[in-house]
N, C-alpha and C positions, 0 to 999 in steps of 0.2 A: 461457562464462558466468561462470567464477570471477573474472575481472577486473571483472565488473559488481557483485560482492558485496564487502562487505556492503552492504545497502540502507540508505539514509538512513531516518530515522524517518518523514519525510514520504512517501517512496516506499512504504514498508511499509504505511502506513495507506491510501494511495490504492489500492494493489493490493488490500488487504483490502476496501475499500469497493466494489471492482469485481468481487467474486465473483458479483455479480448485476448486470444492467444498471442503470446509474446515470448521472445527468447531473451537471454541475459543482456546482450548488448542493446537490444531494443528497449528493455526496461531502463537501462542506464540512460539512454538518449531521451526517452519519454519523461523520466523524472527530471532530468535537466531542463527540458523544454517547459514542463508544467511549472517549475519553480524559478524560471529565469536564471538558471545556473546557480541558484542559491544552495540547492542540495545536489551534490555530486557523489554518486555511489562508486566506491572502489569495488573491484572484482571480488576481493575477499569478503567484504561486507555483504555484497549482494548474494554471493553463493552460500555464505553462512546463513543468511536470512532465508533464502530459498529452501535450504535443507531443514531449517526449523519449521517453516510453514508447511512443508510436505509432511513432516512428522505430526504436526497439529491437524493435518488433513484440511488445511485451509486452501491449499493449492494442489494441483496434480499435474503430472506430465501430460501434455496434450499431444505432442508428436516429437519424433526424434529422427533427424536426417543423418543416417549412418554414413553417407558419402560426403558430407560437408562438415568435417571436423566434429562430428557428433553433435551438431547444433540441436538443442532441445528447446521446445516451446512449452510454456506452462500456462495454466488458466485457473481461475478461481473455482473452487468447489462451492456447493451450497453452504457449507459451514463457513467458508471464507467470505462469501457474500453476506451472510448474517452478521459475522464479526465486523465487517466493514460498515454495514448499514447501522449497526449499533453504535459504532464509533462516530459516524456522521451525525446521528441523533444527539449524542453526547456533546459533540463540538458545536452543533447548532444551538443547543441549550446554553452553552457557555457564552456564545455570541449574543443570544437574545437577552440573557441576564446582564451582560455588560452594557448593552444598549439601554436597558431599563435603568440601570444605575447611572449611566451617562446622562440620560434624560432628567433624572432626579437631580443630579449635580450640575446640569446644564453644560456638560462637556462634550457630548457626542452629537 
């Protein structure tokens, strides 16, 4: 998995939005809300990423509503959770190191 990391920001937020079952439009809205509209996912970007994440087995189809425009919900797999948790640890380490360096330089 180490060659799969670090995650792109887009992938990070998609995985975060899939900690519970969510459909494409729900992912877009949640990412916008989480980032204060700083990250806005286009449909092409989102569904390309979803297909990649399914191939990696980081997410899976949770449900499909055949009567409602084939709305599909996705959710993290165990592999996806592990990738996400590994990335969170990596990011925390970066923040911790920057705080130490800031303390040394009196800037943070």
